[in-house]
N, C-alpha and C positions, 0 to 999 in steps of 0.2 A: 698058313696058307687061307685064303679066301674060300668062302663056302661057293661061290660063282658057277664051279662047274657041275657042283650037284643041283642047283638051281635050275641050268641050263638044261641037263638032263632029264630033271623031272618036266619041264616043261616042252621036251621033245623038239628043241631047237638046237641049230648050229651054231658055232662059234661064228660064221658069216653072218648068220641071221642077227644075232645081238650087236657082233659089230656095224651092221647097217643101220639097226635101229639107234645105236648112240652115235654115228657118223665118224666111224675111226677105223684104224686098220684092222683086218682078222689078226694078223701077226701079234701087234700090239695087246688085242685081248687074249690070245693064247699065251701070252707072257704073264697074263695076271691068273690065269688057271694053274699055270704051272709055280706060280711063286717068284719067278725071274724078274718080275716088276710089279710094282704096285700101280693102282691109279690114284689120280691126285682126288682131293675131295670133293671138288665140283663133280668128278664123274664117279665118286662113289657113290653120292648123293643119287645120280641118274640112274646107275645099276641097283639101287633099291627101289626106286620109282619103278623102273622097269620090272624088276621083279615082285614089286607091291611087297618088300621087304622092310626090316630098318637096316640102318648102317651097322649096328652092334649085330645084328644077325649074320650080316654078310662078314663082319671081321671075327664072328665068331665069342662073341663078348655074351653073347645070349644063345639060348636055345628055343628063344620063342620069335618065330618069324613074325607074327603080327605087329603090325603098327599100332602104338598106344590109341590113337582113334579108333582102331578095328575092335580093340579089347573092350573098349570104353562102350562103342556101339552095342555090341553083344552081349556086354553085362546088362545095359539098360533093356535090350530087347527081353532077356532070360527074368528081370524084375518084372517087367509089364506083363509078361506070361503068368507069371506065378502071381501077381495080384487077380490077374483074369480068372485064372483057376481059381481062387479061395473069393471070387467074388468081391472084390476089393477094387476093381478098376473103376474110374470115373472119381475117385475122391479128389479135393481140393489139394492143395499143396499143404494147406494148414491141417487138414484131415491127415495127410501122409505123417506129417510129422510128428502127431498126437498119436498115431500106431506106432510109430518108430520109438517116440520116448515110451509107451507103454512095452513093448517088446523090451526096450534096454532094462527098465524095472523089473520083467519077469526073469530076465537073465541074471541080473544081480540078485535074486532071490535065491538061486542056485547055490551060490556059494556058502 
């Protein structure tokens, strides 16, 4: 069964709200929630966009709802914050590469 009911409830939306947003009949949407029918691929993508999750999350293929671009963006923000914290923000790309190379060297020495 799809994850759309829990996503809808988390966002405090009605079946009608989502059906209207997707320009479909409410009963069609209701059948997707109960598993009586499945949306086509185009509609599945629209559902993922509406809920801002991946289609894999809706299909229960993963437990991570975040789209890959969000994961990457958050990782970059964390990395920038870490660089600021240790006083390394503002380094050039070449300098960052050298720091990474040195970090790999230090890690290899632990083995």
